[in-house]
VMD Tcl script that draws the C-alpha trace (Angstrom):
set ca {
  {-7.27 -9.92 -17.87}
  {-4.76 -10.55 -15.08}
  {-2.61 -7.66 -16.27}
  {-5.60 -5.34 -16.10}
  {-6.31 -6.51 -12.56}
  {-2.70 -5.91 -11.48}
  {-2.67 -2.50 -13.12}
  {-5.98 -1.66 -11.43}
  {-4.61 -2.70 -8.05}
  {-1.50 -0.60 -8.55}
  {-3.54 2.44 -9.54}
  {-5.95 1.83 -6.66}
  {-3.16 1.58 -4.09}
  {-1.57 4.73 -5.43}
  {-4.91 6.51 -5.13}
  {-4.97 5.68 -1.41}
  {-2.19 8.17 -0.82}
  {-3.14 11.83 -1.14}
  {-1.23 13.65 -3.88}
  {0.12 16.12 -1.34}
  {1.59 13.27 0.73}
  {3.39 11.92 -2.33}
  {4.85 15.32 -3.10}
  {6.06 16.08 0.44}
  {7.54 12.75 1.57}
  {11.28 12.65 2.01}
  {13.66 9.80 2.83}
  {13.39 9.11 6.55}
  {9.84 10.50 6.92}
  {7.25 8.17 8.45}
  {5.04 6.43 5.91}
  {1.45 7.69 5.66}
  {-1.15 5.35 7.14}
  {-3.16 3.21 4.70}
  {-5.27 0.05 4.81}
  {-5.27 -2.94 2.45}
  {-6.77 -6.45 2.63}
  {-4.47 -9.27 3.73}
  {-4.41 -12.78 2.25}
  {-7.53 -13.75 4.26}
  {-9.48 -10.67 3.20}
  {-9.23 -8.90 6.57}
  {-8.36 -5.21 6.35}
  {-4.96 -4.35 7.80}
  {-3.74 -0.85 8.56}
  {-0.11 0.21 8.57}
  {-0.67 1.84 11.98}
  {-1.37 -1.63 13.47}
  {2.33 -2.37 13.06}
  {3.70 0.87 14.54}
  {7.16 0.31 16.03}
  {7.81 -2.85 13.99}
  {9.66 -3.42 10.74}
  {7.13 -3.91 7.92}
  {7.82 -5.44 4.51}
  {5.03 -5.21 1.95}
  {5.19 -7.59 -1.00}
  {3.16 -6.91 -4.12}
  {3.15 -9.90 -6.45}
  {1.05 -11.55 -9.09}
  {1.12 -14.66 -11.25}
  {0.90 -14.12 -14.99}
}
mol new
graphics top color blue
foreach p $ca { graphics top sphere $p radius 0.5 }
foreach p [lrange $ca 0 end-1] q [lrange $ca 1 end] { graphics top cylinder $p $q radius 0.2 }
display resetview
């Protein structure tokens, strides 16, 4: 069940990016904007952190 949830999240996050953006991104290009919930459930957008270093950790307990 947990593996299905993790797989679903991965597929869902990938679906947030348009296919054309995935095909045209190159090293050094700015990341496309996207929104995901944080640990408290509040939606956070990548654009909120413009000009800062951002590290995104995807993890799960199995």
